[in-house]
N, C-alpha and C positions, 0 to 999 in steps of 0.2 A: 366587651370585645366586639369589634366591628367585623362583620362577615365580609369576606372578599370573594367576589364572583370570579371563578376561573373557567374559561371556555376551553373545552377539550375537543378538538376536531377528530372525527373518526378517520381512521386510515384504511377503512375497508376497500377504498378505491385502489389501493396498492395491491391488495389481494386479487382483485379482479384483473389488474394489469398483468401480474405475474402468472396467474392461471390462464389468462388469455394468451400469453406468450407460449406457455406449455402446450395449449391446445393448437396453436399455429404450428409449432414444431411437429406435433403428432399428425396433423393434417398433411403437412409437407412430406412426412415419412410415408404416409399411406398413398398419397397421390403421385409422388415421384420417388418410388423405392430405390431404383438404380442410382439416380442422381444423389439421393440422400446417402446411400451407402458409400459412394465415392467421396462425398463431402465429409462424412464423419471420419474418413481415413486420411484426411489432409496431412496430419503430422507425420504419417509414415509412407504416404503414396502420393504421386502426382497424377493419378488417373483422372481425377476431377478436372484438371486443367487440360489434359491431353484430349479429352472428349468434349469438354464444355468451354474451353478457353477461346471464345469468340466474343466480339463486342455485343452481338445480339443477345448474349446470355445476360448482360447487365439489365436488359428489359424483361427478362423471363420472370414469371410470377415467383419462381423459387428464389431468385436473387432479390427481387423487390420485397417479398414478405420477410426474408431473413434480414434485409436491411432495416425494415421496420422494427423487427425484434432487437436488432443491434442498437438502434437509437433509443428504444424504450428501456432496455436493460441498462445501458450506459447512463441514461438520465436518472434512473432509479438509484444507481450507485452514487452519482454525484449528489442526489437529493439527500443521501445519508449524512453528508456533511452539514446540511442545513437542519436536518432532523436532530443531529447531535447538539445543535445550538438552540433547539426548541422551536424552530420554524416548521410548523406542521401544515402550512397552507398548500392546497392542491394547485393554487395559482402559481406558486413558485416552481412546482414540478412542470407545469405547462410551459412556463418561460424557459426552463432548462431544456425541455424537449425541443421547443422551437429553435432555441439557440444552437443546440447540437445538430439538428437537422439542417439548419441554414448554413452552419459552419462547414459541414461535410459536403453539402451540395455546392456551395460557392467554390470551395477548394477543388472539387472534382471538375467543375466547369472551367476553372482557370487552367487546370492540367490539360483538359481536352483542347482548350484554346491554344495552348503552347504547342500541343501536338499538331494542330492544324497549321499554325504559323510556320513551324519548322518541317512540315511535311513528314511527320513521324506518327501519324494517327494510329496505325496498326500497333506499333510498339507501345504507345501510351495507353491504348485501350486494353491491351493485354496486362500492362502494369497495373492499371486501375482495377481490372477484374480480379487479378491475383491478390492485391492488397485488400480489396473489399471482401473476398472470399475468406481469407484468413481472419479478418476482423469479425466476420459473421460467425466463424467457428468459435472465437473467443466469447461471443455473446452467449453461447451455451453454458459456459462456465459462470458468466455473470448472472444467469438465471438462478443457478444453484447458490451462488454467493449471496445474491439478494434475498433469497428465501431464508438462508441461515441468519443473515444480519437483521432482517425484519421480524422473524418469527422464532428464532432460537437463541442466538447469541447477541447480546447488546453490544454494538460496536463502540470502541473508543477511538479517539482521534489517531492514536498510535496505530491501531489495527487498520484504520481506513487509509492512512498514509503508506503503510506497508503494502497493502493490496493495490493501492494506486501505483506504487513503485513497480510492483510485479506486472501490472497492465502496461506500464510504460516500457518495461523490458521486453515484454512480448511483442509490442508494436515495433520496437527497434529490431527485434529478431525478424519480424515480417519484412521490414525494409531491407535488412541484410540479405534475406533470401531473394528478394526482387533484384537487388543490385548485383548479386552473384550471378543471376540468370542473364544479365545484360552487361557483364563485365567488359567484354570486348568493345561494345559500343561506348561504354563509359570511359574507358581508357583512351579511345580515339577522339572523344569530345569532353575531356576532363574539365576544361574551363567552364563549359556550359553546364556540366554536371554540378560543379560547385555552386554556380549561380542558382541552379534549380534547388539544391539542398537548402541554401540560405533563404531563398525566397518562398518556397512552398512546403518545406519539411521542418523548418526551425522557426522562422518568423511568425507564422500563424499561431503556433502553440505558445510562443512567448507572449504574443498579443492577447491570446485567450487567457493565459495565466494572469496577466496584468488586470484584465477585465474582471476575472473572478475574485482576485485579491482586493 
């Protein structure tokens, strides 16, 4: 019988990333207690936006570090699909992380460019900040979900698709909240709103889906 060498790559780096995300959340809780308390109440209160809803807040360390957590936890969740197929390389995770970061960054820059062209920068900045904040909040659940799937429950493709669907639904809910806040502006510029939806909220994700598939 011929021996077959099987290389098994350690996934300890995933543990370090998840623990690092938890440490970052803890640090933000300690350093910015009032901001964190308002942030954690996002599903039931708008206080976070009433006191923090300015463009400058996008550059605040709290927002920047939570955005980093968002990208890392989302990338780890996407990596589960590759892990299910036996792809254990950290290189794949790095590629996923870079792709996620680049995708979000380019999309945000285009949105800001549109705001500048149509002279609605204030509205666009508030829109981006609101959307980013809710997605940062979702990243807290992704931390827990990743811990469960990597260290407790072995995920199946069915489970991954179910939770992917939940994440999509949550993102649609975020968009609905944003559009509800600007409904008067949307109705008065409905044609441009439809162009925006098709160009920046549907097409990029269809393209991303095609690339992944």
